[in-house]
C-alpha positions in Angstrom: 24.9 88.1 302.2 21.5 89.4 301.6 18.1 87.8 301.3 15.5 86.5 298.9 15.6 89.8 296.9 19.4 90.4 296.7 22.4 88.6 297.2 26.0 89.7 297.6 29.3 87.7 297.9 31.1 88.5 301.1 33.4 91.4 300.4 36.7 89.3 301.2 35.6 86.9 298.3 34.6 89.4 295.8 32.5 92.5 294.9 29.6 90.8 292.7 26.1 91.3 293.7 22.5 91.0 292.2 19.0 91.7 292.9 16.6 88.7 292.1 14.8 91.0 289.5 14.0 94.5 288.9 11.0 95.1 291.0 11.4 98.1 293.4 11.6 96.1 296.6 14.6 93.9 294.9 16.4 97.0 293.9 15.8 98.8 297.2 17.1 95.7 299.0 20.3 95.5 296.7 21.0 99.3 297.5 21.4 98.3 301.1 24.2 96.0 300.3 26.2 98.5 298.7 28.9 99.5 301.1 29.2 103.3 302.1 32.6 103.4 301.4 32.9 101.0 298.5 31.5 99.7 295.3 29.6 96.5 294.0 29.7 94.9 290.5 26.7 93.9 289.1 26.6 91.4 285.9 23.6 90.3 283.9 22.5 89.4 280.3 19.7 92.3 280.4 20.3 95.8 280.8 20.9 96.7 284.5 18.4 98.8 286.2 20.3 100.6 288.9 18.6 101.0 292.4 17.4 104.4 293.7 20.6 106.5 294.5 23.0 104.2 293.2 25.1 105.5 290.2 27.2 103.7 287.8 30.9 104.4 288.0 31.8 102.3 284.8 30.1 100.2 282.5 31.1 97.7 279.9 29.8 94.6 278.0 31.0 91.4 279.2 31.3 87.7 277.7 30.2 84.7 279.7 32.4 81.6 279.0 30.6 78.3 279.3 32.0 74.9 279.4 29.8 72.1 277.5 31.5 69.1 279.1 35.0 68.6 280.6 37.3 66.1 278.6 40.3 64.4 280.0 42.8 62.7 278.2 43.6 59.2 279.5 47.1 60.2 280.9 45.3 62.8 282.9 42.7 60.5 284.2 45.5 58.0 285.3 47.6 60.7 287.1 44.6 61.8 288.9 43.7 58.2 290.0 47.3 57.6 290.9 47.3 60.7 293.0 44.1 59.4 294.8 45.5 56.4 295.3 48.5 58.0 296.8 46.5 60.4 299.2 44.6 57.3 300.3 47.7 55.4 301.3 49.3 58.7 303.2 45.8 59.0 305.3 45.9 54.9 305.9 49.3 55.5 307.3 48.1 58.5 309.7 
């Protein structure tokens, strides 16, 4: 949902939204994504600039966890290969 200046997840997925930047046009666009009877959640590294007419109900610091690389053991890789082969066999029988 949203446009070039703002984005929001569909409400059935989650409450997260964001403006592209803190210029007035982006913040105004973001304000239009706030439902009249609900909330949005804003997360970003820099201090959050609220759109005009929007108030913060709650603020908190957060931590973003980042994965450098995903490592599987040989047994995990073998299990995944076997599952893929089993799935392919089932599809071939269909």
